[in-house]
N, C-alpha and C positions, 0 to 999 in steps of 0.2 A: 503493500499499500503506500509506503514512503517513496518507492520508485515511481508508482503511479503518479503520486502528487508531483514529483519533480517533472516527469515527462509532460504532464498536463500543463503545468506552468510554463514550461519552455515553450510548447507549442502555442498557447494562448498568447503570450507575449511577443513571440515571432510573428504571429499572423494578425495581431492587433485586435483581438476579440472584444467586441463592446462590453463594457462594464466589467472588464477584467480588473482584479480577480475574484470579486465577491459578488458580482451579479448586481442587478437593479435593486434599489433599496426596498422596494414593495414585495421583493420576492426572497429576501434573505432569511426570513424566519422559515418559509417553506424548504428552502435549500438546506438549512440547519437541520431541520426535522428529517429531511430526506438522508442526510448524513448519519444522524443517530439512529434512525430506524434500520437502515441498511447494515450499519455496524453491529447492532444487536442481533439482527436476523442471521449474520454470519458467524458471530462469536459463539452463539448458543449451539450452533452445528457442531463445532469443534469441542465445545465444553461437554455436549451430550455423548461424544464419541467415549468419553472416559467411563460412562455408565451403561451405555447401550451398545448393542451390536451395530455395525455400519448399516446393515439393511434397514433396521428401524429408522435411524436417523434420515437415511436417504429417502424413504416412502414419506415421513412426516414433511421433510423438506420440500418435496414436490406437490405438496397441497398448494403451494403459493400459485402456480400457473393457473390452477382452477379458480382460485380466490379473486385474482385481479380483474377479470371480466364483470364479475359480479360487483365488485367494489366500484369500478368505473361506471356501471350502470346505475348504481345507487346514487353516487355523488355527481356524476356528469351527465347522467341521462343518455349514455351511449347505448345503442341498440345491442341486444344479446341474440346472436344467431344461435338457434336450437342445434343446428348441424354441427356448428364448431364447438358447441358445449359438450355434445355427445362425444366428438372426437377427442376433446380433452379427458374425458371419462375413460375412453379406451386407452389413451395413452398412460393415464395413471394406473389403469389396471395392468398394462404392460410393465410399468415400472414396479408394481408389486410382485409380479410374477419373475421378474429378473432379481429382485432383492430377496424375496422369499424370507419375510420377517417370520421369527419364530412363533409369534402368536397366531399366525395363519398356516405355518408350515411346521407343524411340531416335530417332524422328522428331520428337520434340518439341523445339521450338527455344526453350525457356526459357532466359533468361540465367543463367548459372551464375557464382556468385562467383569471383573470381580466387584460386585457392588451390592449394597443392601437393597431390599425392596423400597424402602423410603427414598433413597437416592435415585432409583430408576423411575419412581413416581415423579420426582421433583425433575429429572431430566426430560421426561415426556412432557410434563406441563410447560417446562422452558422452550422446548422446541416448537410446541404449539403456539406459544406466545411469539417465538421467533418467526413461524411461518406468517402469523398476522402482521407483525411488524414489517417483515419483508414485502407483504402485500401492500402495507402502507406506503413503503418506500417507492415501489413501482407505480402505484396509483398517484403519488405525488409528482414523479416524473411526467405522467401522462397530463396533470393538471397544470403543471408549468409550461409543458409544449414549448413553443419556440420563443418564449419570452427570455429564456436564458440558454446559451450555448450549451451544447451537450457536455463539453469538458468543464465548465463551471459547476455543473451538478457532480460530475466525477470527482472534481478536486475537493468539494465539501465532503463526500464520502470518504475519499481516501486520507484527507487530513484528520478527519474525525476518527477513523479506524487507527491511524498511526499514532495519535494522541492517546486514545483509550487503550490500546495495546501497550503503550509506554508506561502508563498509569499502573496497569495490571502487573507489568514487570517490575515496577518500583514498590508496590505495596502489597501484592498478594504473596501470602506465606507460602514457600515452597517453590516459588517460580522465579527463575533467573534469567538474565540475558546471556546468549552465547553466539560469538560470531561463527562464521563458517570456518572449518578447519583447514581446508586446502583449496587449490584452485578449481578442482572439480566441483565442490560444493558451491563455490562462488559463481561458477559458470550456470549451474542448476538454478541457483537463486536469482541470477540476472535473467534467464529465461523465463522463470515463474513471474517475475515483475513485469517484464515486457508482455507476456501473454495475459496478465492481470489488467494491464493498461489498455490493451486492444479489446479485452473482454468487456470491461466498463464502458469504454468508448463506444463500442459497436452497439451494445445492449441498451444504453442510454439513448443513443441516436435512433435506433429502431423503434423504441417505445415511443419516442416523440413523434416519430414519422408515421407509424400505423396505429390508429386509434381503435382498432377493432380488437377481437380476442385472438386474431390470427398470430400477432407478434409474440404474445405469451405462450400460446400453444406450440410455437416452434421451440421453445425452451426445453421440451421433452427430447428433442433430437440429441441433446448431449449424451443421454444414455447410449445411444448408438454409437457415437464416437467413443465412448468409454469401452464398449464391447470391442470394436475394431482395433483400437490401439491396444488393448490388453492382449489381443491375439497378435498383432503385428509386432509389437515391442518386447513382450514379455513371453510370448508364446502360449499363454493360457487359452485353451479351447474352451468356448462357451458350451455349457451343457444345454440338454434339450429345452429345460424351462426357460433359459436365459435366450435362447434363439426363437421360442415361441413369443416371449414377451418382447423381444426386439421386432419381431414381425408386426405385432400389434402397434408398437410405437412408431414403426416405419409407416405402416398403412395409414395410421391416423394423421401423421405429419404430412405425408403426400397429399392427403385429402384435404387438409387444412390449407396447403400451399395452393392447391387448385381452386378452393373457395375463395381464397383472396385475389387470385388472378382473374377470376371470373366476374369481378365487379365491373358494372357497365360504365363507360365514360361518363354518362351523365350524372352517376352517383359520385364519381371521382372528383367531378367539377364542384360538388357540393360540400366537399371535405377539404381539410388543409393539407392533404397529401401531395398536392401539386406544389407546395411551397418547397424551394431548396432545402434540402436536408440541414445543411450547415453553412450555406452560402450567406452572402451579406444582405441579401433582400430580406431574408426571413429575419435577420438580425435588426435590419433597419426599421421593419415594421412591427417590432415586437410589442410596441405599447398599444396596439390596436387590438381589441378583444370584443367578444359578444358575451352577454350573460346567458347561461343555460340553466337547466333545472337545479333548483336549490340555491340560486343566486350566485353559484361559482363560476368564475370567468375562465374561458379557455381561449386559445388563439383562434381567430375567424379566418375565413378563407380569403387569402390575399394575393392568390395567384392572378397573374394577368389572363385575359382571354387569348 
């Protein structure tokens, strides 16, 4: 996250992004909330791994892509496509089949961290709250829209995460800071930082660009990359259940992609998807908005005919 903050800052400074580095004054509270909710959602995932199997933490985490469309419909009045919602449910079912959590697959012999029942309950509760806060983070990104450059939002998230992690390292008992031991570990850390920067940049820009459930549903595709890379890099052959779950996710993802591409040109003219994703036109027009359901303001369609 520290490297993400550095790269974001350098890019915005070099390209003279409007309102660099903190964004417009009227958006700073929302941007700060985006940073804190994103940091909490990510932190509880790693914390939960101490007390729960990876399968359970993965399944709970993937509740977020299903919750975001409902939250956007509730707060922004955005339409909910039943077809895309069902596709999301199928993708989530695929994730469950791949992860095989022990509460649903009792014969699964996954190693479970040694923890008390009380700590497991706390961990599950924390992960569920984390899924809700991650949903809030993505929903806030949708609400901000083109009023802030994508990397300004990323910078709030990365700086909050860096500061929050640093405070934990300083004050949490039994937790210490450790630098990479050799060049190989530095290289891995650098690749991780660069990948994280691209992840946050593209994810935020995608959520700003697509106001439908298509963008969040595409997040399920990461489990497919995980299966492929696990086989390609580590030589682990996926089992039958993983292949079946992957097929469900793949089919649902392709279906959602076709649903998004089948939108008619007339409908596209009524959305703000015709605005440049990160171009100057969108930044220059960021102060013009229209009210929607609930009195919340979002970016209006500013595209030229």
